[in-house]
C-alpha positions in Angstrom: -24.9 17.9 -39.9 -23.3 17.6 -36.4 -19.6 16.5 -36.4 -19.7 13.7 -33.8 -15.9 13.3 -33.9 -15.4 17.0 -33.1 -17.9 16.8 -30.3 -16.2 13.7 -28.8 -12.8 15.5 -28.8 -14.0 18.9 -27.7 -15.9 17.3 -24.7 -12.8 15.3 -23.8 -10.7 18.4 -23.9 -13.1 20.1 -21.6 -13.2 17.2 -19.1 -9.4 16.8 -19.0 -8.9 20.5 -18.6 -11.5 20.6 -15.8 -9.7 17.7 -13.9 -6.3 19.4 -14.4 -7.7 22.6 -13.0 -8.8 20.8 -9.9 -5.2 19.6 -9.3 -5.5 16.2 -10.9 -2.4 16.2 -13.1 -1.5 12.5 -13.2 -3.0 10.1 -15.9 -2.2 6.5 -16.6 -3.3 5.4 -20.1 -3.6 2.0 -21.6 -3.8 2.2 -25.4 -7.1 1.5 -27.1 -9.4 2.7 -29.8 -12.6 3.7 -28.1 -10.7 5.9 -25.5 -8.9 7.8 -28.3 -10.6 11.2 -27.5 -9.6 11.0 -23.8 -6.0 9.9 -24.5 -5.5 12.6 -27.1 -6.9 15.3 -24.8 -4.5 14.3 -22.1 -1.5 14.1 -24.4 -2.2 17.6 -25.8 -2.8 19.2 -22.4 0.5 20.9 -21.4 -0.3 20.7 -17.6 -1.1 16.9 -17.7 1.5 14.3 -16.9 0.9 10.9 -18.2 2.3 7.4 -18.3 1.5 4.7 -20.9 1.2 1.2 -19.4 0.0 -1.4 -21.9 -1.4 -4.0 -19.6 -4.6 -2.6 -17.9 -4.2 -4.7 -14.8 -0.6 -3.4 -14.3 -1.7 0.1 -15.2 -4.3 0.1 -12.5 -1.8 -1.0 -9.8 0.7 1.6 -11.2 -1.9 4.3 -10.6 -2.7 2.9 -7.2 1.0 3.1 -6.3 1.0 6.8 -7.2 -2.1 7.4 -5.1 -0.6 5.4 -2.2 2.6 7.6 -2.4 0.7 10.9 -2.5 -1.4 9.8 0.5 1.8 10.2 2.6 2.8 13.5 1.0 -0.3 15.6 0.3 -3.5 16.6 2.0 -6.0 15.8 0.8 -4.5 13.0 -1.3 -4.9 13.4 -5.0 -6.0 10.5 -7.2 -4.3 9.3 -10.3 -6.7 9.0 -13.2 -6.9 5.8 -15.2 -8.0 5.7 -18.9 -8.7 2.6 -21.0 -10.8 1.4 -23.8 -14.1 -0.6 -23.7 -14.7 -4.3 -23.1 -12.7 -6.6 -21.0 -9.9 -4.0 -20.7 -12.1 -2.3 -18.0 -12.5 -5.6 -16.1 -8.7 -5.8 -15.7 -8.9 -2.9 -13.3 -10.9 -4.8 -10.7 -8.1 -6.2 -8.5 -6.5 -2.8 -8.1 -10.0 -1.2 -7.5 -10.6 -3.8 -4.7 -7.2 -2.9 -3.1 -8.0 0.9 -3.5 -11.4 0.4 -1.8 -10.1 -1.5 1.2 -6.9 0.6 1.6 -9.0 3.8 1.3 -6.9 5.1 -1.6 -8.4 7.6 -4.2 -8.5 6.5 -7.8 -10.5 8.1 -10.7 -11.5 5.6 -13.4 -12.4 6.9 -16.9 -13.5 4.0 -19.0 -14.5 4.5 -22.6 -17.6 2.6 -23.7 -19.7 1.8 -26.8 -22.9 3.8 -27.1 -26.2 2.4 -25.9 -27.3 1.2 -29.4 -24.4 -1.2 -29.5 -25.3 -2.9 -26.3 -27.5 -6.1 -26.1 -26.9 -6.9 -29.8 -23.7 -8.8 -29.9 -21.5 -5.9 -30.9 -17.7 -6.5 -30.7 -15.8 -5.5 -27.5 -19.0 -4.5 -25.8 -19.8 -5.5 -22.2 -22.0 -4.0 -19.4 -19.5 -1.6 -17.9 -22.0 0.4 -15.9 -21.9 -0.8 -12.3 -19.1 -3.3 -13.2 -17.2 -2.6 -9.9 -20.2 -2.9 -7.7 -19.6 -2.1 -4.0 -15.8 -1.7 -4.6 -16.2 2.0 -5.7 -17.4 4.9 -3.7 -19.5 6.1 -6.6 -20.4 5.3 -10.3 -21.3 7.9 -12.9 -22.7 6.5 -16.1 -22.6 9.4 -18.6 -24.5 9.8 -21.9 -22.5 10.0 -25.1 -20.9 13.5 -25.5 -23.0 14.2 -28.6 -26.2 14.0 -26.4 -25.0 16.6 -23.9 -26.5 19.9 -24.8 -24.4 22.1 -22.5 -21.0 20.3 -22.1 -19.4 22.9 -19.8 -22.4 23.1 -17.5 -22.6 19.3 -17.4 -18.9 19.0 -16.6 -19.1 21.7 -13.9 -22.0 19.8 -12.3 -20.1 16.5 -12.5 -17.0 18.1 -11.0 -18.9 19.5 -8.1 -20.2 16.0 -7.3 -16.8 14.4 -7.8 -14.9 16.8 -5.5 -17.4 16.1 -2.7 -16.9 12.4 -3.2 -13.1 12.6 -3.5 -13.0 14.5 -0.2 -15.1 12.0 1.8 -13.8 11.1 5.2 -12.8 7.7 3.7 -11.4 8.1 0.1 -11.6 5.4 -2.5 -12.1 4.7 -6.2 -14.7 6.5 -8.3 -15.8 5.3 -11.8 -16.9 7.4 -14.8 -18.1 5.4 -17.7 -18.1 7.4 -21.0 -19.7 6.1 -24.2 -18.4 7.5 -27.5 -20.1 7.2 -30.9 -18.1 6.9 -34.1 -16.3 8.7 -35.6 -14.2 9.1 -32.5 -12.2 12.1 -33.9 -12.9 14.9 -36.3 -11.5 14.5 -39.8 -8.9 17.2 -39.0 -8.2 17.1 -35.2 -5.3 19.5 -35.7 -7.8 22.3 -36.4 -9.4 21.8 -33.0 -9.1 24.4 -30.3 -7.0 22.6 -27.7 -7.4 25.1 -25.0 -10.4 25.5 -22.7 -11.4 28.2 -20.3 -10.1 27.4 -16.8 -12.5 25.8 -14.3 -12.4 27.4 -10.8 -11.1 25.1 -8.0 -14.0 23.2 -6.4 -12.2 21.3 -3.6 -14.0 22.2 -0.4 -11.6 22.7 2.5 -11.4 19.8 5.0 -12.8 20.7 8.4 -10.3 20.7 11.2 -10.2 17.5 13.3 -12.3 18.1 16.5 -10.5 17.7 19.8 -11.7 14.4 21.3 -12.9 14.2 24.9 -10.5 11.8 26.6 -11.1 12.7 30.2 -13.0 9.6 31.0 -10.5 7.4 29.2 -7.6 9.0 31.1 -9.3 8.2 34.4 -10.0 4.6 33.4 -6.6 3.6 32.1 -4.4 5.5 34.5 -2.3 3.1 36.7 -3.7 0.1 34.9 -1.7 -2.3 32.8 -2.1 -1.4 29.2 -0.7 -1.5 25.7 -0.6 0.8 22.6 -0.8 -0.6 19.1 0.3 1.5 16.2 -0.9 0.1 12.8 -1.0 1.5 9.3 -2.1 5.2 9.4 -0.9 8.6 8.3 0.9 9.9 11.4 2.1 13.5 11.5 5.8 14.3 11.9 5.1 15.5 15.5 3.4 12.2 16.6 6.5 10.2 17.5 7.6 12.4 20.5 4.0 12.4 21.7 3.9 8.6 21.4 7.1 8.3 23.4 5.7 10.6 26.1 2.5 8.5 26.3 4.5 5.3 26.7 6.5 6.9 29.5 3.5 8.5 31.3 1.4 5.3 31.2 4.5 3.0 31.7 3.3 0.8 28.9 4.8 -0.9 25.8 4.0 0.2 22.3 3.8 -2.4 19.5 4.9 -0.7 16.2 3.5 -2.4 13.1 6.0 -1.9 10.3 3.4 -0.2 8.1 3.0 2.5 10.7 6.5 3.7 9.6 7.2 4.7 13.2 10.1 2.3 13.6 12.4 4.3 11.5 13.6 7.9 11.3 13.5 8.8 15.0 15.4 8.1 18.2 14.9 4.6 19.5 13.2 4.0 22.8 13.0 0.8 24.9 9.2 0.9 25.2 8.8 1.1 21.4 8.8 -2.6 20.3 9.4 -4.3 17.0 10.0 -8.0 17.8 6.7 -8.7 19.6 5.6 -11.3 17.0 8.4 -13.5 18.1 8.1 -13.4 21.9 4.3 -13.2 22.1 4.2 -16.7 20.6 5.4 -18.0 23.9 3.2 -15.8 25.9 0.2 -17.4 24.2 0.9 -20.4 26.4 0.6 -18.3 29.6 -2.6 -17.6 31.5 -1.4 -14.3 32.8 0.2 -11.0 31.8 -2.6 -9.7 29.7 -3.5 -6.0 29.4 -6.4 -4.2 31.1 -6.6 -1.7 28.3 -5.5 -1.3 24.7 -5.3 1.8 22.5 -5.1 1.1 18.8 -4.0 3.8 16.4 -4.9 3.1 12.8 -5.4 -0.4 11.4 -5.1 -3.5 13.5 -1.5 -4.9 13.3 -0.8 -7.5 10.6 0.7 -9.9 13.2 -1.7 -12.9 13.8 0.2 -13.6 17.0 -0.9 -10.3 18.4 -4.5 -11.1 17.5 -4.3 -14.5 19.1 -2.7 -13.1 22.3 -5.3 -10.4 22.8 -8.3 -12.5 22.0 -7.2 -15.2 24.5 -8.1 -12.7 27.3 -9.8 -9.7 25.7 -9.1 -6.4 27.5 -12.2 -4.7 29.0 -11.2 -1.4 27.5 -10.2 -1.4 23.9 -10.1 2.0 22.1 -9.6 2.5 18.4 -8.4 5.8 16.8 -8.8 6.0 13.0 -8.8 8.8 10.5 -9.8 8.6 6.8 -9.5 4.8 6.9 -12.0 1.9 6.9 -13.0 0.3 10.2 -10.3 -2.1 11.3 -11.3 -4.3 14.2 -11.2 -7.9 12.8 -11.3 -9.5 16.3 -14.3 -7.4 17.4 -12.4 -6.1 20.5 -13.3 -2.4 20.3 -15.2 -0.9 23.2 -14.8 2.8 22.2 -14.0 4.5 18.9 -12.6 7.9 18.0 -12.5 9.6 14.6 -9.4 11.7 15.1 -5.9 12.3 13.9 -3.2 10.5 15.9 -1.6 13.8 17.0 -4.9 15.3 18.2 -5.9 12.3 20.2 -2.5 11.9 21.8 -2.3 15.5 22.8 -5.8 15.3 24.4 -5.0 12.2 26.3 -1.7 13.5 27.6 -3.5 16.6 28.9 -5.8 14.3 31.0 -3.0 12.3 32.7 -2.4 14.0 36.0 0.5 11.8 37.2 2.8 9.2 35.8 2.1 5.5 36.2 4.7 3.2 37.7 4.1 -0.4 36.5 7.6 -2.1 36.0 6.1 -5.5 36.8 4.0 -5.0 33.7 6.2 -3.2 31.2 9.6 -4.7 32.1 9.0 -8.2 30.6 8.2 -6.6 27.2 11.4 -4.6 27.3 13.5 -7.6 28.3 12.1 -9.8 25.5 12.7 -7.0 23.0 16.3 -6.8 24.0 16.7 -10.5 23.8 15.3 -10.5 20.3 17.7 -7.6 19.3 20.7 -9.6 20.4 19.6 -13.0 18.9 22.3 -14.7 17.0 21.2 -17.8 15.0 23.2 -20.9 15.9 23.4 -21.9 12.2 23.8 -18.6 10.2 22.6 -19.9 6.9 21.4 -17.5 4.2 17.7 -16.8 5.0 15.2 -14.0 5.2 16.5 -12.9 8.7 20.0 -12.4 7.4 18.7 -10.4 4.4 16.5 -8.1 6.5 19.4 -7.4 8.9 21.5 -6.4 5.9 18.7 -4.2 4.6 18.5 -2.5 8.0 22.2 -1.7 7.9 22.7 -1.0 4.2 19.6 0.6 2.8 20.5 4.3 2.4 18.5 6.9 4.3 15.2 8.0 2.7 14.9 4.7 0.9 11.3 3.8 -0.2 10.8 0.1 0.4 7.8 -1.7 -1.1 7.0 -5.1 0.4 5.1 -8.0 -1.1 2.6 -9.9 0.9 2.6 -13.5 2.3 5.9 -14.1 4.2 7.8 -11.0 3.0 5.7 -8.5 5.0 5.5 -10.9 8.0 9.3 -11.3 8.0 9.7 -7.5 7.9 7.3 -7.3 10.8 9.4 -9.8 12.8 12.9 -9.0 11.7 13.2 -5.3 10.6 13.6 -3.3 13.9 14.1 0.4 14.6 16.8 2.6 13.2 17.4 6.4 13.3 17.9 6.7 9.5 14.6 7.4 7.7 12.9 4.5 5.8 9.5 4.5 4.2 7.6 1.2 3.9 4.6 0.6 1.5 2.5 -2.5 0.9 -0.8 -3.5 -0.6 -2.5 -4.6 2.7 -6.0 -3.4 1.8 -6.9 -6.8 0.3 -3.4 -8.4 0.7 -3.4 -9.8 -2.8 -0.5 -11.3 -4.6 -1.3 -9.5 -7.9 0.0 -6.1 -9.1 2.7 -5.7 -6.4 5.6 -4.8 -8.7 3.3 -2.5 -10.7 2.4 -0.7 -7.5 6.1 -0.3 -6.7 6.6 1.2 -10.2 3.9 3.8 -9.5 5.8 4.8 -6.3 9.1 4.9 -8.2 7.5 7.2 -10.9 6.9 10.0 -8.3 10.1 9.7 -6.2 13.2 11.6 -7.0 15.2 9.3 -9.4 18.3 9.4 -7.2 16.4 8.3 -4.1 16.5 4.5 -3.8 13.3 2.6 -4.3 13.4 -1.1 -3.4 10.7 -3.7 -4.2 11.1 -6.7 -1.9 9.0 -9.5 -3.4 8.7 -13.3 -3.2 9.3 -15.3 -6.3 5.6 -16.2 -6.8 4.6 -12.5 -6.3 6.9 -11.5 -9.2 5.6 -14.3 -11.3 2.1 -12.9 -10.9 3.2 -9.5 -12.2 6.0 -10.3 -14.6 4.7 -7.9 -17.2 5.6 -5.0 -14.9 9.3 -5.7 -15.6 8.8 -3.7 -18.8 7.7 -0.7 -16.7 10.7 -1.1 -14.4 12.9 -0.8 -17.4 11.0 2.3 -18.8 10.9 4.2 -15.5 14.6 4.0 -14.7 16.1 5.7 -11.7 17.6 4.0 -8.7 15.2 1.0 -8.7 16.1 -2.3 -7.1 13.8 -5.4 -7.5 14.9 -7.7 -4.7 13.4 -11.2 -5.2 13.4 -13.7 -2.4 13.5 -17.1 -4.2 12.6 -19.7 -1.5 11.0 -22.2 -3.9 7.4 -21.0 -4.1 4.6 -20.4 -1.6 6.7 -20.8 1.5 4.1 -19.2 3.7 2.1 -22.4 3.5 4.9 -24.2 5.3 3.5 -22.5 8.5 -0.2 -23.1 7.7 -2.5 -26.2 7.8 -1.7 -27.5 4.3 2.0 -28.1 5.3 1.6 -31.8 6.4 -0.7 -32.9 3.6 0.7 -35.2 0.9 -0.5 -32.8 -1.8 1.4 -29.9 -0.2 4.1 -29.4 -2.9 1.8 -29.9 -5.9 -1.2 -27.7 -4.7 0.4 -25.1 -2.4 4.1 -24.8 -2.8 4.2 -24.4 -6.6 7.7 -23.1 -7.1 8.0 -20.5 -9.8 9.2 -21.9 -13.2 10.8 -18.5 -14.1 14.5 -18.2 -14.7 14.9 -14.7 -13.3 18.2 -14.0 -15.0 16.6 -14.6 -18.4 13.6 -12.5 -17.3 16.0 -9.6 -16.4 17.8 -10.0 -19.7 14.5 -10.0 -21.6 13.7 -6.5 -20.2 17.3 -5.2 -20.3 17.7 -5.1 -16.5 20.9 -5.6 -14.7 20.9 -8.9 -12.8 22.7 -10.3 -9.7 22.2 -13.6 -8.0 23.1 -13.9 -4.3 23.3 -17.6 -3.5 23.9 -19.7 -0.4 25.5 -22.4 -2.6 29.2 -22.7 -1.5 30.1 -23.3 -5.2 28.6 -19.9 -6.2 31.0 -17.3 -7.5 32.8 -15.5 -4.6 32.9 -12.1 -6.4 29.3 -11.1 -5.6 29.2 -7.3 -4.7 27.6 -6.3 -1.4 24.0 -5.2 -1.3 25.1 -1.7 -0.2 27.0 -1.2 -3.5 24.0 -2.5 -5.5 21.6 -0.1 -3.7 23.7 2.9 -4.7 23.7 2.1 -8.4 21.4 4.6 -10.1 19.7 2.3 -12.6 17.0 -0.5 -12.5 18.3 -3.9 -11.5 17.0 -7.3 -10.4 18.7 -9.1 -7.5 17.7 -12.7 -6.8 18.3 -13.7 -3.2 18.2 -17.5 -3.1 17.0 -19.2 0.1 16.8 -22.9 0.8 13.1 -23.5 1.8 13.8 -26.1 4.5 16.6 -24.1 6.0 14.3 -21.0 6.0 11.5 -22.9 7.9 14.1 -24.2 10.5 15.6 -20.7 11.0 12.1 -19.3 11.8 11.4 -22.1 14.2 14.7 -21.7 16.0 14.2 -18.0 16.4 10.7 -18.4 17.8 11.9 -21.1 20.2 14.8 -19.0 21.4 12.9 -16.8 23.9 12.8 -17.4 27.6 9.1 -17.8 27.9 8.9 -18.0 31.7 9.3 -14.7 33.5 
């Protein structure tokens, strides 16, 4: 009689060994019964590195954070592999799968399932897992139970060949393997199993070199015309920044640096490379002139809604997008020409087709002057607000800090108030679907791969942390120099700038301040806690942020902001610019 438990385990050992041999060493496991053969095969594989995260939703975002980090450090990016049991556990992966899809991040999902005979009969912890993620995954592979596979090594080799092709698509994303196991899940004596497997040869096909784009016609079109370069989220090579600066000089044009481009930090500053455009363009929206004839967009469209409103008011006739291994990003339907190319390759080609330098001070100078005005802005009432915090972060975050930003107002304030500096800083955020869930778990995934002594800071709003409070346990477990900096401004303050603000139901339906006592939450998970308060009666012996960032242990800092004062500070800043040129 065939030992089903032995078959389950031996097949899982082969599968995990095959994945490890392809360079997939990272596994995130949520405990469960049906996934026991997979989890045990990972734990017993000496080349596998795994993390156990109990909450499946948090585990998926943790894995996503790891994949996001490797996207900036390896080529091709390597996915983290998720493992969980059957039933609703798998459904908890969905928010992270959505983010991975829209952010073009690789994830490999291994869900254990009940065998076919336990479906459609009311069996416990059994749902339809095949196709559960729909269009949010690049591919789905529903597998038969291992005891039905006649030639397991041959089947796994075939599967790996398909997977490696799918994982090296021009636009990466999540892939789902659904694996049903019959009981018994393990052999009666698993210690007698052979835990080693013959190596699987590497199957990753080499990525073809990026072809040199033909930019001759574009160079002739835009030369000596008023234009603009947008740099959104994208993987830029280390040699791109000097090329970008040269482009800006040769074309005499401003460059708007979205913070997620990571081009604001770690290089010499330049007057044409702008960070404060979201502030001064609000006034330019009232103008009927000073609009570009052309725009070149590298990577994703900027997150600033002000930029979108300004460009759509008078759409430029030439709008060129350059993207590489990312989903199409043209939300305003402005693009007239598209290049699939690396940023460095495109910039090199375009520079070679610019015969002379443009001279357009009437066009570029207003941008430079407004940027300088923003850099020297001093609030008339310097109350504790987000602007003050971000200026402190710019000055006090150590070089090489990895900063993860929540969504809503946090990333928008970073966009508006975190300008250039020469010290390196690496910014991450979940802007694929821009959700509020799983942000701290994503930061934990990043923290797990960064050198423990390099600071990692998660800058989140109070409601964002409330949505991912379970992840505080992971913060405590991971350790290292990990700072959770929570801006407590009394709830969903972003809605103060949106249509619901004047409604009588605003506070009850939209603002919803968090009911969490963050000091108690930190104590619950054994995290150091510090409150930084604008209250004049607060204790004066609060240590500076620079000291806290240097402490090599996890900690939670609550930065308390008065919501009304915050809104007023934003409005005064936006109104400070001299709109008329």
